[in-house]
C-alpha positions, 0 to 999 in steps of 0.5 A: 500499500502506498499512501498519497497526501494531497491527493486531489491536488496538482501533483496528487491526483496524476500521481495517485493515477499513476500508481493505480495504473502501475498495479499498486494498492493507493490510499488517497489522502485529503482534508475533504471528500473527494472522487479518486480513481477506481480501486483507489481508497480514499481516507480524510485526514488532516495533517495538522493532526498527525494522529489522523493519519493513522487509519490511512497509514495502517499496513502501508509500505510507503508515503508520498508527503506534501504539506499542507498550509496549516504545516508551515504555521508557526508552531506546526511540527510536520516532523510528527507526521514522520513519527506517525509513519514510523510508527505504522510501518512506513519505510519510504518516505517521498517528501515534496520539498522545495528549491527555495531550500538552497536558493533562498534559504533563510525564508521561514518556510524554507527554514522549516522544510529544510528541518524537515528535510533533516528529520527525514534523512535522520529518521531510519526510513528510505527517503527521496526528496523532490525540490521543484521550482515554479509549477506551470500550474501557477498560470491558472491564477490567469484563467478568469481573466483568459476567459472573460477578458482574453487577458493575462496580467502579471508583473515582470513580463519578460523575467522567466524561469523554468516552470515545471509541469506538476505531471512530471513532479508526479511522474518522478515521485512514482519512480521514487515511490517504486523504485530503490535505485532513487532512494537518497536522492534529492532532485531538483525539478524544473520545465526544459527552458525558461519562460516569462509570463509574457511567453506563457500568455502566447502559449495559452493563446495558442492553446485555446485558438484566440489572442491573448493581451498581456499586461504588465503589473507594477509590483505594488499592483501585484501584491495588492491583488496577491495579498487577497490570498496569501500573507503579505511576507510571503507575496513579497517573498514570492515577488522577489522570485519573480522579478529577481530569480538567482542564477540557481532558479533560472537553471534548467535542471537535468533531474527530470530526464534523469529520473523518468528517461525523457525530457521535462514537458514544456509549459505549451503541453501543459497549456495545451492539456489545460486549454479548457480552463482558459476558454 
């Protein structure tokens, strides 16, 4: 049995499906009731209460750990989840971390994530760590404005990073859960090319077969919109990355190809598969 947390999200859904198609018994964990692929068991649990995971973890051999927002809060101790996994007989954990633990290590959430990485290394469990950069799926923030106004409004229009397709993260996660060769690996996951917001808008336009205008926001305008969805500190942190990525944040990593034996998918590939969200 393999347990997938965050099973209803952009990574968890394709990961759950891939494991089920590989013939594995899978338990999908989410905070709320949800539909899952046929043959997959679903358990409602909240990672902020690690004991609530016990019904999902009992008898499991491996765990994909994706932290909920609550586990990034001050006072949270996500290492408790590792303790519950070990107590229930889990032997392998694949942790979704972030590239920021090496590129911007002093932010509060990255300090906490690095501590969780260290706790996993010291846990006695088999482990793999995934460190993605920006997600292609973040473009879904623009879906409504594309549908209603054929517009993408974003800051730093010509500054790009190699965003990664969540389906590729899921593919690497599945490989790490199923193949001992990846045990002890730390994988930096990016797309195959640097692409700017203006370039993403053009790819979305191509995918939906309609023109999409690009409007460049100022940093203050962007922050005002972002703070309706996240704390101001996190908005500033995100804008720092988008506006002034470090050399490490624009580097195209070979790790998707190393694990999956193929190049990572492009943003255009992602946009074509998700065109319905923008029409």
